[in-house]
C-alpha positions in Angstrom: 58.9 1.2 -45.6 60.2 0.3 -42.2 63.5 1.4 -40.7 65.3 -1.8 -41.7 64.4 -1.4 -45.4 65.1 2.3 -45.4 68.6 1.6 -44.1 69.1 -1.1 -46.6 68.1 1.1 -49.5 70.6 3.7 -48.3 73.3 1.0 -48.2 72.5 0.0 -51.7 72.5 3.6 -52.9 75.9 4.2 -51.3 77.6 1.1 -52.5 76.3 1.3 -56.1 76.6 5.1 -56.2 73.1 5.8 -57.4 69.9 7.3 -56.1 66.8 5.1 -56.1 63.6 7.2 -56.3 61.3 6.6 -53.4 58.5 5.5 -55.7 60.8 2.9 -57.2 62.2 1.8 -53.8 58.7 1.1 -52.5 58.2 -1.4 -55.3 61.3 -3.4 -54.6 60.2 -6.4 -52.5 62.9 -9.1 -53.2 66.7 -9.3 -53.3 66.6 -10.1 -57.0 64.3 -7.1 -57.8 66.9 -4.8 -56.2 69.7 -6.3 -58.2 67.7 -6.0 -61.4 66.8 -2.3 -60.6 70.4 -1.4 -59.9 71.5 -3.1 -63.1 69.0 -1.2 -65.1 69.6 2.2 -63.4 73.4 1.8 -63.9 73.0 0.6 -67.5 75.0 -2.6 -66.8 75.0 -5.9 -68.7 72.0 -8.0 -67.8 73.9 -11.2 -68.3 73.3 -13.5 -65.3 76.2 -15.8 -66.1 79.1 -16.1 -63.6 82.0 -13.8 -64.3 85.8 -13.8 -64.0 85.4 -12.8 -60.3 83.5 -16.0 -59.6 86.1 -18.1 -61.5 89.0 -16.5 -59.5 87.3 -17.4 -56.2 86.5 -20.9 -57.5 90.1 -21.6 -58.5 91.4 -20.5 -55.1 88.6 -22.5 -53.4 89.4 -25.7 -55.3 93.0 -25.3 -54.5 92.2 -25.0 -50.8 89.8 -27.9 -50.8 92.4 -30.3 -52.2 93.4 -30.9 -48.5 89.9 -32.0 -47.7 88.8 -33.9 -50.8 90.6 -35.5 -53.7 89.9 -33.7 -57.0 86.9 -31.5 -56.0 85.0 -29.8 -58.7 82.3 -27.2 -59.0 79.7 -30.0 -58.7 81.1 -31.6 -55.6 78.4 -31.6 -52.9 79.4 -29.7 -49.7 77.9 -32.7 -47.7 80.6 -34.9 -49.3 83.3 -32.5 -48.1 81.9 -32.0 -44.7 79.4 -34.7 -43.7 77.0 -33.8 -40.8 78.9 -33.9 -37.5 82.2 -32.9 -39.1 84.1 -30.2 -37.3 83.7 -26.7 -38.7 86.3 -26.1 -41.4 85.5 -22.5 -42.2 88.3 -21.0 -40.2 90.9 -23.1 -42.0 89.3 -22.4 -45.3 89.2 -18.7 -44.6 92.9 -18.8 -43.7 93.8 -20.6 -46.9 91.6 -18.3 -49.1 92.5 -15.1 -47.2 88.9 -14.2 -47.5 85.9 -14.3 -45.2 83.9 -17.5 -45.5 80.2 -17.5 -44.5 78.9 -19.9 -41.9 78.2 -23.2 -43.7 74.7 -24.6 -43.1 75.8 -28.2 -42.9 78.4 -27.5 -40.2 76.1 -26.9 -37.2 73.3 -24.7 -36.0 72.7 -21.3 -37.7 74.1 -18.2 -36.0 71.8 -15.7 -34.5 71.3 -12.6 -36.6 73.5 -9.6 -35.5 70.3 -7.5 -35.1 66.9 -8.3 -33.8 64.6 -9.0 -36.8 60.9 -8.4 -37.1 60.3 -12.1 -36.8 62.3 -12.3 -33.6 60.3 -9.4 -32.2 57.2 -11.3 -33.0 58.2 -14.8 -32.0 60.9 -14.1 -29.5 64.7 -13.7 -29.5 65.4 -17.4 -30.1 63.6 -17.4 -33.5 66.0 -18.3 -36.4 65.3 -17.6 -40.0 64.4 -20.7 -41.9 67.0 -22.3 -44.1 66.5 -23.1 -47.8 64.8 -26.5 -48.0 67.7 -28.7 -49.2 71.2 -28.0 -48.0 72.3 -31.5 -49.1 72.1 -30.2 -52.7 74.5 -27.3 -52.2 77.8 -27.6 -54.1 81.2 -26.1 -54.3 79.8 -23.7 -56.9 77.3 -22.4 -54.4 80.1 -22.0 -51.8 82.1 -19.9 -54.4 79.0 -17.8 -55.0 78.6 -17.3 -51.2 82.2 -16.4 -50.7 82.0 -13.8 -53.5 78.9 -12.3 -51.9 80.5 -12.4 -48.4 83.5 -10.5 -49.7 81.6 -8.2 -52.1 83.3 -5.0 -50.9 86.8 -6.3 -51.8 86.1 -8.6 -54.7 83.3 -6.6 -56.5 84.3 -2.9 -56.0 82.5 -2.0 -59.3 80.0 -4.7 -60.3 79.7 -4.8 -64.1 77.0 -7.4 -64.7 73.7 -8.6 -63.3 75.4 -11.6 -61.7 78.0 -9.3 -59.9 75.2 -6.9 -58.8 73.3 -9.9 -57.4 76.3 -11.1 -55.4 76.9 -7.6 -54.0 73.2 -7.2 -53.2 73.2 -10.4 -51.3 76.3 -9.4 -49.4 74.9 -6.0 -48.5 71.6 -7.6 -47.4 73.6 -10.0 -45.2 75.7 -7.2 -43.7 72.7 -4.9 -43.0 70.2 -7.6 -42.0 72.5 -9.8 -39.9 71.6 -12.9 -42.0 74.2 -15.4 -43.1 74.8 -15.2 -46.9 73.8 -18.8 -47.6 70.4 -18.1 -46.1 69.6 -15.3 -48.7 68.0 -16.2 -52.0 67.3 -13.8 -54.9 63.6 -14.7 -54.5 63.5 -13.8 -50.8 61.2 -10.9 -49.8 62.9 -8.5 -47.4 59.9 -8.4 -45.1 58.3 -11.8 -45.5 61.4 -14.1 -45.8 64.2 -12.1 -44.3 62.3 -10.5 -41.4 63.1 -6.9 -42.1 60.6 -4.2 -41.4 
C-alpha cells in the first residue's frame, strides 16, 4: 500500500470507528469494496436502497430547484436545469440548501485535485482525472446522492445501512484524495481509476 491509500484507510477507520486488519485492507481495491467491508465489520444493514437521509436532501434540493426549473423531479436531467454554457449555480444552490454542493460536471471544466495524484506525477500537473462517460444522463437524484456524500460528516454521523456507508466512503475518498464527489464511482479502483498510490 502506498502513502495515499494508507492515509485513506486510517480516515475510514477513524470515521467508522473500527480497525481494518492489514490483511483485509490490502484486499480492498475499490470504493465499493471498502463500503461493503465496513458494512460487514460493523454488522450494518446490507440494504443498498436510499434512506431517509437521501430523501431529506432530495426534498430540500427540489425546493431550491423550483427557482431554476418548473416542477423538477428526481428524474430531471441536470443538463435540462443547467445546459452547457450556463453560469455556475452551485453557490446559489449551496446557499439555499445550507450545505456544500460539489462541483457539477456540466458547469465547466473540472477542478484540479487538492493534492498531486499518482497520475499527475506520471503525466504532469495538468493531468485531470477522467469523468464518467455520460454526464448528460445525470439526474437530480444523482445530485442528491452527491450532496449527501459531500456533506457526509454532518448528514451521516452514524451510517446505518450499506447505502449510507457508500455515501460516506465516497465523501471520505473525495476529501482525502482531492477528487470531486461526482467523479467517484463505487466501482473505481483507488489506484487505477482515482490515481492514489
